[in-house]
SERO-4910 file (N, C-alpha, C, O; in steps of 0.05 Angstrom, whole numbers):
BEGIN
 pado doro    nc1    nc2    nc3   cac1   cac2   cac3    cc1    cc2    cc3    oc1    oc2    oc3
  Met    A     28     16    903     20     -6    886     -6      1    871    -10     -7    848
  Arg    A    -24     15    885    -49     23    872    -44     41    848    -56     39    827
  Arg    A    -25     61    852    -18     78    830     -6     63    807    -11     69    784
  Ser    A     11     44    814     24     28    793      4     12    778      5      9    753
  Leu    A    -16      0    792    -37    -16    779    -54      2    761    -61     -6    739
  Ala    A    -61     26    771    -77     44    755    -61     53    730    -72     57    709
  Gly    A    -35     57    734    -19     66    711    -17     45    689    -15     51    666
  Arg    A    -19     20    697    -18     -2    677    -46     -7    666    -49    -17    644
  Leu    A    -67     -1    682    -94     -8    674   -105     10    652   -117      0    633
  Trp    A   -103     36    656   -116     54    637   -105     53    609   -120     55    590
  Pro    A    -78     49    605    -69     45    577    -81     20    564    -87     20    540
  Asn    A    -84     -2    580    -96    -26    569   -125    -22    562   -134    -33    542
  Ile    A   -139     -7    578   -168     -2    573   -170     14    547   -187      8    530
  Ile    A   -153     34    544   -154     50    519   -147     33    495   -159     36    474
  Ala    A   -127     16    498   -120     -2    476   -143    -20    468   -147    -25    444
  Val    A   -157    -31    488   -179    -49    482   -202    -33    467   -213    -43    448
  Val    A   -208     -9    477   -229      7    465   -221     13    436   -238     11    418
  Leu    A   -197     21    431   -188     28    404   -188      3    386   -196      4    362
  Phe    A   -181    -20    397   -181    -45    382   -209    -52    373   -214    -58    350
  Val    A   -228    -50    392   -256    -55    385   -266    -35    364   -281    -42    346
  Phe    A   -259    -10    368   -268     11    350   -259      6    321   -274     10    302
  Phe    A   -234     -3    318   -223     -7    291   -230    -34    280   -232    -37    255
  Ile    A   -233    -54    297   -237    -81    287   -267    -87    281   -273   -105    265
  Phe    A   -285    -72    293   -313    -77    289   -322    -74    260   -337    -91    250
  Pro    A   -314    -52    246   -322    -51    217   -312    -75    201   -326    -84    182
  Val    A   -288    -85    207   -278   -108    193   -295   -133    199   -302   -148    181
  Tyr    A   -301   -136    225   -318   -158    233   -346   -156    219   -356   -177    210
  Trp    A   -357   -133    218   -383   -129    205   -382   -135    175   -400   -147    164
  Met    A   -360   -127    163   -357   -133    134   -356   -163    129   -370   -173    111
  Val    A   -339   -177    144   -336   -205    139   -361   -221    146   -369   -239    131
  Thr    A   -374   -215    169   -398   -230    176   -421   -224    157   -437   -242    151
  Thr    A   -423   -199    147   -444   -192    128   -441   -208    102   -460   -215     89
  Ala    A   -416   -213     95   -411   -229     70   -421   -257     73   -428   -270     53
  Phe    A   -424   -268     97   -433   -295    102   -463   -296    110   -474   -318    112
  Lys    A   -475   -273    114   -503   -272    123   -522   -277     99   -517   -269     77
  Pro    A   -545   -290    105   -566   -291     84   -579   -263     81   -576   -246     99
  Asp    A   -593   -259     59   -605   -233     54   -624   -224     75   -625   -200     81
  Leu    A   -639   -242     87   -658   -234    108   -644   -222    132   -654   -203    144
  Asp    A   -620   -233    139   -605   -221    162   -594   -194    155   -592   -176    172
  Ile    A   -587   -190    129   -574   -165    121   -595   -142    121   -589   -120    130
  Val    A   -619   -147    112   -640   -126    110   -657   -125    134   -676   -109    135
  Ser    A   -651   -141    154   -667   -141    179   -666   -113    193   -645   -101    194
  Ser    A   -689   -104    203   -690    -79    217   -674    -80    244   -665    -60    254
  Thr    A   -671   -104    255   -655   -108    279   -628   -118    271   -626   -139    257
  Pro    A   -606   -105    279   -579   -114    271   -574   -142    280   -579   -150    303
  Val    A   -564   -158    262   -556   -186    268   -526   -187    270   -512   -186    250
  Leu    A   -516   -190    295   -487   -190    299   -474   -215    289   -450   -215    282
  Phe    A   -489   -237    289   -477   -263    281   -496   -277    262   -520   -278    268
  Pro    A   -487   -287    239   -505   -299    220   -522   -321    232   -511   -338    247
  Thr    A   -548   -322    225   -565   -344    234   -556   -370    221   -557   -392    233
  His    A   -547   -368    196   -534   -391    183   -515   -380    162   -520   -358    151
  Trp    A   -494   -395    157   -473   -385    139   -480   -392    110   -490   -413    105
  Thr    A   -474   -373     92   -478   -378     64   -455   -367     48   -443   -346     55
  Phe    A   -448   -381     26   -426   -372      9   -437   -360    -18   -423   -357    -37
  Thr    A   -463   -355    -18   -476   -345    -42   -464   -319    -52   -460   -315    -76
  His    A   -459   -301    -33   -449   -275    -40   -420   -277    -51   -413   -262    -70
  Phe    A   -404   -295    -41   -377   -298    -52   -378   -310    -80   -363   -302    -97
  Val    A   -396   -329    -85   -399   -340   -112   -408   -318   -131   -398   -317   -154
  Lys    A   -426   -301   -123   -435   -279   -140   -412   -260   -146   -410   -250   -168
  Ala    A   -396   -254   -126   -374   -235   -130   -353   -247   -149   -343   -233   -167
  Val    A   -346   -272   -146   -326   -285   -163   -336   -287   -192   -320   -284   -211
  His    A   -362   -291   -196   -373   -294   -223   -382   -267   -235   -395   -267   -255
  Ala    A   -375   -245   -221   -382   -219   -233   -366   -214   -258   -344   -224   -261
  Asp    A   -378   -199   -276   -365   -193   -302   -338   -180   -298   -335   -160   -284
  Gly    A   -317   -192   -310   -291   -180   -309   -275   -183   -283   -255   -170   -280
  Phe    A   -284   -201   -265   -271   -203   -239   -242   -210   -242   -225   -196   -231
  Trp    A   -236   -231   -257   -208   -240   -260   -191   -220   -275   -167   -218   -271
  Thr    A   -204   -206   -294   -189   -184   -308   -181   -162   -289   -159   -152   -290
  Phe    A   -200   -154   -272   -194   -133   -253   -173   -142   -232   -157   -126   -222
  Val    A   -174   -167   -224   -154   -178   -206   -126   -176   -219   -107   -167   -206
  Gly    A   -124   -184   -244    -98   -182   -258    -89   -153   -261    -66   -147   -258
  Asn    A   -108   -135   -267   -101   -106   -269    -90    -95   -242    -71    -81   -242
  Ser    A   -103   -102   -221    -95    -92   -194    -67   -102   -187    -50    -87   -178
  Phe    A    -62   -128   -191    -36   -138   -185    -14   -127   -204      8   -122   -195
  Phe    A    -21   -122   -229     -2   -111   -248      7    -83   -240     31    -78   -238
  Val    A    -12    -65   -235     -5    -38   -228      8    -36   -201     26    -20   -197
  Thr    A     -1    -52   -182     10    -51   -155     38    -62   -154     56    -48   -144
  Ile    A     43    -85   -164     70    -97   -164     88    -81   -182    112    -77   -175
  Gly    A     78    -72   -205     95    -55   -222    104    -29   -209    127    -22   -211
  Ala    A     85    -16   -195     92      9   -181    112      4   -159    131     20   -155
  Val    A    108    -18   -144    127    -24   -122    155    -30   -132    174    -20   -121
  Val    A    157    -47   -152    183    -54   -163    197    -30   -175    221    -26   -170
  Leu    A    183    -14   -191    196     10   -203    205     30   -181    226     41   -183
  Ser    A    188     34   -161    195     53   -140    219     43   -124    236     60   -116
  Leu    A    221     17   -119    244      7   -105    270     10   -121    291     17   -110
  Ile    A    269      5   -147    293      8   -164    302     37   -164    325     43   -159
  Val    A    283     55   -170    291     84   -172    299     94   -144    319    109   -142
  Ala    A    284     87   -123    289     98    -97    316     88    -86    330    103    -72
  Thr    A    322     63    -91    347     51    -80    372     66    -91    390     74    -77
  Leu    A    371     71   -117    394     85   -130    394    115   -121    415    126   -116
  Ser    A    370    127   -120    369    155   -112    377    160    -83    392    178    -77
  Ser    A    368    142    -66    375    145    -37    404    140    -33    416    153    -15
  Phe    A    417    122    -48    446    118    -46    461    144    -54    480    151    -41
  Ala    A    452    156    -76    465    181    -85    462    203    -64    481    218    -58
  Val    A    438    205    -52    433    226    -32    449    221     -6    460    240      6
  Ala    A    451    196      2    464    189     27    494    189     25    508    195     45
  Arg    A    505    181      2    534    176      0    549    198    -16    573    203    -11
  Met    A    536    211    -34    550    230    -52    544    259    -45    522    265    -35
  Arg    A    563    276    -50    559    304    -47    559    318    -74    580    318    -88
  Phe    A    537    329    -82    535    341   -108    519    367   -106    505    372    -86
  Lys    A    522    384   -125    508    410   -125    478    405   -128    469    390   -145
  Gly    A    463    418   -111    434    415   -111    424    392    -94    400    385    -95
  Arg    A    441    380    -78    433    357    -61    412    365    -41    392    351    -37
  Lys    A    417    388    -27    397    397     -7    370    404    -20    349    399     -8
  Ala    A    372    416    -43    347    423    -57    332    398    -65    307    397    -64
  Phe    A    347    377    -73    334    352    -80    320    339    -56    297    330    -59
  Ile    A    333    340    -33    321    329     -9    296    345     -1    276    333      7
  Leu    A    297    371     -4    274    388      2    251    382    -17    228    382     -9
  Met    A    257    377    -42    236    370    -62    223    344    -55    199    340    -59
  Ile    A    239    325    -45    227    299    -36    207    303    -14    186    292    -14
  Met    A    215    320      6    197    325     28    172    339     19    150    332     29
  Met    A    174    358      1    151    372     -9    133    354    -25    108    355    -22
  Ala    A    144    336    -41    128    317    -56    114    298    -37     91    290    -43
  Gln    A    126    291    -15    113    272      4     89    286     18     69    272     23
  Met    A     91    312     23     69    326     36     47    335     17     25    340     27
  Ala    A     52    336     -8     32    346    -27     10    326    -30     15    302    -34
  Pro    A    -16    335    -29    -38    317    -33    -42    311    -63    -45    329    -79
  Trp    A    -43    286    -69    -45    278    -97    -73    284   -109    -76    285   -133
  Glu    A    -93    287    -92   -120    291   -102   -122    317   -118   -138    319   -136
  Val    A   -105    337   -110   -107    363   -124    -95    362   -152    -98    380   -168
  Leu    A    -80    340   -158    -67    337   -184    -82    320   -203    -73    315   -226
  Thr    A   -106    310   -195   -120    291   -212   -128    303   -239   -127    289   -260
  Ile    A   -136    328   -239   -144    341   -264   -121    343   -283   -123    337   -307
  Ser    A    -98    353   -273    -74    356   -290    -64    328   -300    -55    326   -322
  Val    A    -66    308   -282    -58    281   -290    -76    271   -313    -66    259   -332
  Tyr    A   -102    276   -310   -121    267   -331   -114    281   -357   -115    267   -378
  Leu    A   -108    307   -357   -102    321   -382    -77    310   -395    -75    307   -419
  Ile    A    -57    304   -378    -32    293   -389    -37    266   -403    -27    261   -425
  Val    A    -51    248   -389    -56    221   -400    -74    223   -424    -70    209   -444
  Arg    A    -94    241   -423   -113    243   -446    -98    253   -471   -101    243   -493
  Asp    A    -81    274   -467    -66    285   -490    -46    265   -501    -36    267   -523
  Ser    A    -38    245   -484    -19    224   -493    -34    200   -505    -21    181   -513
  Asn    A    -61    202   -507    -77    180   -518    -72    154   -503    -70    132   -514
  Ala    A    -70    156   -476    -63    133   -459    -85    127   -439    -80    113   -419
  Leu    A   -109    138   -443   -131    132   -425   -138    102   -427   -136     90   -448
  Asn    A   -147     91   -404   -154     62   -402   -130     44   -405   -134     20   -410
  Ser    A   -106     55   -403    -82     38   -404    -71     35   -375    -73     53   -359
  Leu    A    -59     12   -371    -48      6   -344    -21     19   -339    -13     24   -316
  Leu    A     -6     25   -361     21     37   -358     20     64   -344     36     68   -325
  Pro    A      4     84   -353      4    109   -339     -4    106   -309      7    120   -292
  Leu    A    -23     89   -304    -32     84   -276     -9     74   -259     -5     82   -237
  Thr    A      6     55   -270     29     44   -256     50     65   -251     61     66   -229
  Leu    A     56     82   -271     76    103   -267     68    123   -246     84    132   -230
  Phe    A     43    131   -247     34    151   -227     33    139   -199     39    153   -179
  Tyr    A     26    114   -196     27    101   -170     56    100   -160     62    104   -137
  Met    A     74     94   -179    103     94   -171    111    121   -161    126    122   -141
  Met    A    103    142   -174    110    169   -165     97    176   -138    109    192   -122
  Met    A     74    165   -132     61    170   -107     77    159    -83     79    172    -62
  Val    A     88    136    -86    103    123    -64    133    129    -65    147    122    -46
  Leu    A    142    141    -86    171    145    -89    183    163    -68    204    156    -57
  Pro    A    172    186    -61    184    203    -41    188    189    -14    210    191     -2
  Phe    A    168    176     -4    170    161     21    192    140     20    207    136     38
  Thr    A    193    125     -3    212    104     -6    241    115     -6    258    103      7
  Ile    A    245    137    -20    272    149    -21    280    158      7    302    153     16
  Trp    A    262    171     21    268    183     47    274    161     68    293    164     84
  Thr    A    260    139     67    264    117     85    290    102     79    306     97     98
  Leu    A    295     95     54    319     81     47    344     98     51    365     87     56
  Arg    A    341    124     49    364    141     54    375    137     82    399    137     87
  Gly    A    357    134    102    365    130    129    380    103    133    399    102    148
  Phe    A    371     83    119    384     57    121    412     58    108    431     47    120
  Ile    A    415     70     85    441     71     72    460     88     89    484     81     90
  Ala    A    451    110    100    468    126    117    478    111    141    499    118    152
  Ala    A    463     91    150    471     76    174    491     54    168    503     43    186
  Val    A    495     48    142    515     27    135    543     40    136    547     60    122
  Pro    A    561     29    151    588     41    153    602     43    125    601     24    109
  Lys    A    614     66    120    628     70     95    652     51     92    660     45     70
  Glu    A    663     43    115    686     26    114    681     -1    100    699    -12     88
  Leu    A    656    -10    101    650    -35     87    652    -32     57    663    -49     43
  Glu    A    643     -9     47    645     -4     18    675      0     11    684     -9    -10
  Glu    A    689     15     28    717     20     22    733     -6     21    751     -9      4
  Ala    A    727    -24     39    741    -50     39    735    -66     13    752    -79      2
  Ala    A    710    -64      4    703    -77    -21    717    -65    -45    726    -79    -63
  Leu    A    721    -38    -44    735    -25    -66    765    -33    -66    777    -37    -87
  Val    A    776    -36    -42    804    -45    -40    807    -73    -51    828    -80    -63
  Asp    A    787    -90    -47    788   -117    -57    783   -120    -87    784   -142    -98
  Gly    A    778    -97   -100    776    -98   -129    748    -94   -140    744    -95   -164
  Cys    A    728    -89   -123    701    -84   -132    698    -56   -143    712    -38   -134
  Thr    A    681    -53   -162    674    -26   -171    654    -14   -152    644    -27   -133
  Arg    A    648     12   -156    629     25   -138    601     11   -139    588      8   -118
  Phe    A    593      4   -163    567     -9   -166    568    -37   -154    548    -45   -141
  Gln    A    590    -51   -157    591    -78   -146    591    -77   -115    579    -95   -103
  Ser    A    605    -58   -104    605    -56    -75    577    -49    -64    569    -58    -42
  Phe    A    562    -33    -80    535    -27    -72    517    -52    -72    502    -57    -54
  Val    A    519    -67    -94    502    -91    -97    510   -113    -77    492   -126    -66
  Arg    A    536   -117    -73    544   -140    -56    546   -133    -26    543   -151    -10
  Ile    A    549   -108    -20    553   -100      9    529    -85     20    518    -93     40
  Val    A    521    -64      6    500    -47     17    472    -59     13    456    -59     32
  Leu    A    467    -68    -11    439    -77    -17    429    -99      1    406    -98     10
  Pro    A    446   -120      8    435   -140     27    428   -129     54    411   -140     68
  Leu    A    442   -108     63    436    -96     89    411    -79     89    401    -70    110
  Leu    A    399    -74     65    375    -58     63    349    -74     64    328    -63     60
  Ala    A    351   -100     68    328   -117     67    305   -107     85    282   -106     75
  Pro    A    309   -100    110    286    -90    126    274    -65    115    250    -62    114
  Gly    A    291    -47    105    280    -22     93    265    -27     67    244    -15     62
  Leu    A    275    -46     51    261    -53     26    234    -65     32    214    -60     18
  Met    A    233    -82     52    207    -94     60    187    -74     70    164    -74     63
  Ala    A    197    -56     87    179    -35     98    168    -17     77    144    -12     76
  Thr    A    185     -8     59    176     11     38    159     -4     17    140      8      7
  Ser    A    165    -29     12    149    -44     -7    121    -48      4    101    -48    -11
  Leu    A    119    -53     30     93    -57     43     76    -31     41     53    -31     34
  Phe    A     89     -8     47     76     18     44     66     22     16     44     30     11
  Gly    A     84     18     -4     77     22    -31     55      3    -41     37     11    -56
  Tyr    A     56    -22    -32     35    -41    -39      8    -32    -30    -12    -33    -45
  Ile    A      6    -25     -4    -20    -17      7    -30      9     -7    -54     11    -13
  Thr    A    -12     28    -11    -20     53    -24    -31     48    -52    -52     59    -59
  Ala    A    -16     33    -68    -24     29    -96    -49     11    -98    -67     15   -115
  Trp    A    -51     -9    -80    -73    -27    -81   -100    -13    -74   -120    -20    -85
  Asn    A    -99      5    -55   -123     18    -45   -130     44    -60   -152     55    -55
  Glu    A   -114     53    -79   -118     79    -92   -144     78   -109   -150     58   -122
  Tyr    A   -159    100   -107   -185    101   -121   -188    124   -140   -199    121   -162
  Ala    A   -178    148   -132   -184    172   -148   -173    171   -176   -187    178   -195
  Leu    A   -147    163   -179   -135    163   -205   -147    143   -224   -153    149   -247
  Val    A   -152    119   -214   -163     98   -232   -192    106   -239   -202     98   -260
  Leu    A   -205    121   -222   -233    130   -229   -234    148   -253   -252    146   -269
  Ile    A   -214    165   -256   -214    185   -278   -198    175   -302   -202    185   -324
  Leu    A   -179    156   -298   -162    148   -320   -171    123   -334   -167    120   -358
  Asn    A   -183    104   -319   -189     78   -330   -218     70   -328   -231     76   -308
  Lys    A   -228     58   -349   -256     48   -349   -257     21   -362   -237     12   -374
  Asp    A   -280      8   -360   -285    -18   -373   -263    -38   -365   -259    -44   -342
  Ser    A   -249    -49   -385   -229    -70   -380   -204    -60   -367   -188    -76   -358
  Gly    A   -200    -33   -365   -177    -22   -352   -180    -16   -323   -162     -5   -311
  Gln    A   -203    -24   -311   -208    -18   -283   -191    -36   -265   -180    -56   -274
  Thr    A   -191    -28   -240   -179    -45   -219   -201    -53   -199   -224    -45   -202
  Leu    A   -193    -68   -179   -213    -78   -160   -226    -56   -144   -248    -60   -134
  Thr    A   -213    -33   -141   -226    -12   -125   -251     -2   -139   -270      5   -125
  Leu    A   -251      0   -165   -276      7   -180   -295    -16   -182   -319    -12   -182
  Trp    A   -285    -40   -183   -302    -64   -185   -320    -66   -160   -343    -76   -163
  Leu    A   -311    -56   -137   -328    -57   -113   -353    -41   -115   -372    -47   -100
  Thr    A   -355    -22   -133   -378     -4   -135   -399    -15   -154   -419     -2   -158
  Gln    A   -396    -39   -165   -413    -48   -187   -436    -66   -177   -452    -74   -194
  Phe    A   -437    -72   -152   -458    -91   -143   -484    -76   -136   -488    -68   -113
  Gln    A   -500    -73   -157   -525    -59   -154   -548    -78   -163   -544    -95   -180
  Thr    A   -571    -74   -152   -595    -89   -160   -617    -69   -166   -613    -44   -164
  Asn    A   -640    -78   -174   -663    -61   -180   -673    -47   -154   -688    -28   -156
  Phe    A   -665    -58   -131   -675    -47   -106   -653    -32    -91   -658    -24    -68
  Gly    A   -630    -28   -103   -609    -13    -90   -583    -29    -90   -578    -46   -107
  Asp    A   -567    -24    -69   -541    -37    -67   -545    -66    -57   -561    -72    -40
  Asp    A   -530    -84    -69   -529   -112    -60   -507   -114    -39   -484   -118    -46
  Trp    A   -515   -110    -14   -495   -108      7   -481   -134     13   -457   -134     20
  Gly    A   -494   -156      9   -481   -182     14   -458   -186     -6   -436   -194      2
  Ala    A   -464   -182    -32   -443   -185    -52   -421   -164    -49   -398   -169    -54
  Thr    A   -429   -140    -41   -409   -118    -37   -390   -125    -15   -366   -121    -18
  Met    A   -401   -135      7   -383   -143     30   -366   -167     23   -343   -169     32
  Ala    A   -376   -185      7   -360   -208     -2   -338   -198    -20   -315   -207    -18
  Ala    A   -344   -180    -38   -324   -168    -55   -303   -153    -39   -279   -154    -45
  Ala    A   -312   -138    -19   -293   -123     -2   -275   -142     13   -251   -136     18
  Ser    A   -285   -165     22   -269   -184     36   -248   -196     17   -224   -199     25
  Phe    A   -255   -202     -8   -236   -210    -28   -215   -189    -32   -191   -195    -35
  Phe    A   -223   -164    -34   -205   -142    -39   -185   -138    -16   -162   -131    -21
  Thr    A   -194   -143      8   -177   -139     32   -157   -162     35   -135   -158     47
  Leu    A   -164   -185     26   -147   -209     32   -118   -207     23   -101   -213     39
  Pro    A   -112   -197     -2    -83   -195     -9    -68   -176      8    -44   -182     14
  Val    A    -80   -155     17    -66   -136     35    -60   -149     62    -38   -146     72
  Val    A    -79   -163     72    -75   -177     98    -53   -198     96    -36   -200    114
  Val    A    -53   -213     74    -32   -234     70     -4   -221     69     14   -231     81
  Val    A     -2   -200     53     24   -187     50     33   -174     76     56   -176     84
  Phe    A     14   -162     91     21   -150    117     30   -171    137     50   -167    151
  Leu    A     16   -193    138     24   -214    157     52   -226    150     67   -233    168
  Phe    A     58   -227    124     84   -237    116    107   -218    122    129   -227    128
  Leu    A    101   -192    120    123   -172    123    122   -157    149    139   -139    153
  Gln    A    103   -162    167     99   -144    189    123   -141    207    129   -118    216
  Arg    A    137   -162    213    160   -160    232    182   -143    220    192   -125    234
  Arg    A    190   -149    196    211   -133    183    202   -105    178    218    -86    180
  Ala    A    176   -101    171    166    -75    163    166    -56    187    174    -33    185
  Gly    A    157    -66    211    157    -49    234    184    -39    242    188    -15    247
  Gly    A    203    -57    243    230    -49    250    243    -32    228    259    -14    234
  Gly    A    235    -37    203    247    -22    181    238      7    181    254     25    177
  Leu    A    212     12    187    202     39    187    215     54    210    222     78    206
  Leu    A    218     42    233    231     55    256    260     62    251    269     84    256
  Ser    A    275     42    240    303     47    235    307     68    214    325     85    216
  Gly    A    291     67    192    294     87    171    287    115    180    297    134    168
  Ala    A    271    117    201    263    143    210    283    156    229    284    181    230
  Val    A    299    140    243    316    151    263    346    152    255    362    165    268
  Lys    A    353    138    234    381    137    226    386    156    203    368    162    187
  Gly    A    411    164    201    419    181    179    412    210    183    418    227    165
***
């Protein structure tokens, strides 16, 4: 019984330590956003605000271009997710169901694209967009974000489609459906967990991306990731406003994650082990 108790105890201790390690920066960010300036610049760390203030949030909301940058972030993020789901759903169906020349090479290219670091491509991406006279435009940013999440989306959805019995599609074909109709009416509804999992991954990736928007977009074409760097004063960084802005920036990700977490967890696991 002692061994059994010890076996259950140490994993829980490790879990608690890791939880505190990862949650403390978030706690510090949120509490700093509510602290008065004296608590923030105090030489002694103040773990809990002496009194709560919303001054930093008001300053963040009234920053120049705030609502423009909010719209830009949602536009490129949602656009990238929707485009990647459309392209990946059709591509993964072709890879999972059809046999064509170059199929294995296509799958290998997907894996290579997933492993390639996008940071090394920033210079070439900048040259492409500059030569196309598309700097400071949201469309190139949306397309490149879509390509960033596309390999993972195709690979995950391929496992879901491969797990759907072919007999269901064949029965739909016998009943008079076309190949596309059988896909839309039979296969697509069964992909809901996978679509939620991959959309969550794509949303977080596109929402948090910084390097590409830094070199491609300026002024009114920025997103919230660049907006976070603008809170400066004559004495240095305005940490209260910065932490309030970071809290605003984190909120949409948290809301989406809480909404999709159950389906997303099962979806990632199923897509990884099937097919």
